[in-house]
N, C-alpha and C positions, 0 to 999 in steps of 0.2 A: 779828579782822582776817583777811582771806582768806590773806594770805601766811604768817601764823603756821601756819595749817592745812596749807598746802602744804609748808612746811619740816618740820613735824612728820611728815607722811607720808613725806617723803624720809628723815628720820632713822630712822623706824620701819622702813623698808625696809632701811636699812643695818645695823640691829641684827641682822637675821637672819643676816648674814654674819660676826658676831662669834663667835668660839669660846666654848665653855661656861665656860672658866676663863681669866681674863686678869689681867694687872697693868696699872695705869694710870700713865703718867708724869705725876705730879700736882704742880701748883703751888698749888692752892687757888683758882685763878681760874675765870672763867666757862667757858672752853673745856674744860679737863680735868674740871671738876666736872660739867658738863652730860653729858659722855660717861659718867662714872662713874654718874651718876644714871640715865641711860637704860639702860645695860647692866645695872645692878642691877634696874631695873624689869622687865627681861626674864628675871628669875630665873637670872642667870648668876653665877658665883663671881668676885667682884671684890676685888682687893687693891690698895691705893694705895701708890705709892713716890714719895717726894720727895727730891730731891738739891739741897742748898743749903748755903751757908756759914753756920756757926753765928752767930747774932745777926742774920741778914738778915731782911728782911720775910717771905720765904717760910718760913724756919725757925720763925718765931714764929706764923705764921698757919695753916699746913697742919694742925696738930693740931686746931684748932678747926673748920676746914672739914671735916675727916674726921668729927668728931663730929656736925656738922650733917647730914652725909650718912649717918651710921650705918655707916661702913665702916672696916675695919682699915687701918692705915697703918704703913709702915716708913720712917723718916727716915734719910737718909744725909748726913753732914756731913764731907766730906773736908778734910784739912789741906792746907797749902801744898805740901808735897812731892808729895802724891798728885795735886794739881791740875796741877802742872807736868808730872808723869809722864803724866797723861792727855792733855795738849795734845800732847806729843811723840808719843804713840800715835796720836792722831787725824791728825796730820800724816803719819804713815806710812801710815795707812789711805787718806788722800786728800791727796797732796802739793799738789794744786791748791786746797785749801780756803783761803779768805781768813781773816784773824785774827778778824773779827767772827763769821763763821759757826762758827768753832771754839769761841768763847766760848759761843755760843748752843747748841752741841751738847753742852756739858758735862753738863747734867742727863740727857740721853739716855745719855751714856757711863756715868755712875755708876749710873743706874737699871738699865741693862742688866747692869752688872758685879755688882750686889748683889741683883738680883731673884731671887726664888724661883719666879717664873713664867716659863715658856718663851716665852710670847707676851705682848707689851706693846702697849698702845694709846697713841698720841700725839695730842695736840690740835692739831698743826701743820695749818695751812691755814685756820683760822678767821679770823685777822686779814686775810689776803689776800681771802677771800671776802666778809667782812662789814665791811671798812674799819675794822679795829681799830687800825691804827697812826696816830699823831698826824700823821705826814707827809702822810697822805691829805687832811688839811684844806687843804693848799696845792696838792698835785699828786696826782692819782689814777693811780698807776702799778701798781694792784693786778693788772691782767691780766698785765703783764710779771713782776711778783713771783710770781704764782701759777705761771706757766710755769717760772720758775727753781726754785721749790719742788718742783714735780712732777718736773722733768727732772734736777735737779742735787742740791738739798739733801736731799730725802727719800731719794734713792738712797744718799747718803753716810751718812745716819742709819741706814738699813737695814744698811749695811756695818758701822757701829759696833756695832749690836746683834748682828750676826753674829759680831763679834770675841769675844763672850761666849756664843755659841751661843743667841742669843735672836732672835725674829722680831718685827719692829715693823710695826704696821698703823696706817693713818691714816683713820679714819672720815670726817673732814671732806673727804678727797680721794676718797671714794666717788663713783662716776660720777653717780649720781642726785642726791646731795647737791650736787655741784658744778654740775650742770645746773640744778637748782632755784634755788640761790643766785645764779647768774648772771642769772636772770630777775627777781630782786627789784630794784626801783628803788633807785638809790643813796641817794635821800633818806630811805629807810627803813633804810638801813644806818648812815648818819651823819646823825642827826636832832637838830636843835637842840643840837649839840655833844656828843651822846651817841654814842659809837662802838659798833658792833655792836647798835644799837637793836633791830632786828627779832629778832635772836637772843636778846637779853635778854627781850623780850616773850614769845617762844615758850617760853623756859626757865621763866618765871614761870607761864605758862598750864598747863604740865604738872606744876607743883608744886615746882620747885626753889626753895628758900628765897630770898627777896629779898636776904637778907644776902650771898648769893653771887652771885645773878643780876644784881644792880645794882651790885656792888662794882667800882669802877674799879681797874685794875691796870697797873703798868708792865710793859714788855717783860721777858722772862725773864732776860736778861743782867743787868738791874738788880735786879729783885726777888729773884733767887736769891743776889745778892751776889758772883757770880763775877767780874764786871767790876771791881768795887771792889777785891777782894783781889788781882786780877792787876795792877791799877794800882799797888798798894802793893809787890808783888813786883818789878815792873818798875822802880819808882823806886829800890828798894834796889840794883838792878843798873845804875843810871844810865841807864835807858832809858825810852822811852815804851812803853805797853802793846803797841802793834802792832809796834814794833821788837823787843821781848822775844820775842813769839810767833814772829815771822819768823825770829829768830836761833836758836831752840831746835833 
């Protein structure tokens, strides 16, 4: 398929701008796995870091995904007190951050805190570029979502990484990747109910195992378990999750 080739060229170009030694904010899903696979293909030193609640989907899956990729991984499983402390810290870093964004940022926070790599790679941007969110089945707000990610969310995540003297980079937001992805027809991004269809096909074509390339995955706040545990903590305090985060 022609668009697979165009996307591969765009990602190949982006790989030249990845430093020689990096860590990956890793969930075991398509987005972070594809980046890890591509960067490793370019003979760079790659280490995976996964932050998730013990017993969550991600905590159970990332080890297997890392083995499939043949890459080393460090897993981080923070407890309740550390999660609450992290939320307070993120609110200080960006007082304007909404509760949902804060929950989504927790894997970046803990990965940055415990990473042995100074430079970290994030898979943010793939969902907006390739219609990865379920909500796009009803309303395609991907352009607005991408603008917010580029201008607001990614900047906050960079500040979070900077809190721990780490630098965060976003290959999916590389200028050439974004420009190429925007030209891909929407019916190749969301195809017969498969989200990120063209990205999955490209990943398969370059050799990423189908077990990862075709695996459906929930959004990070769910698969990491952070939203669930925060709901439990909030309930103990007689609040809803967003009230709890707001009042910290």
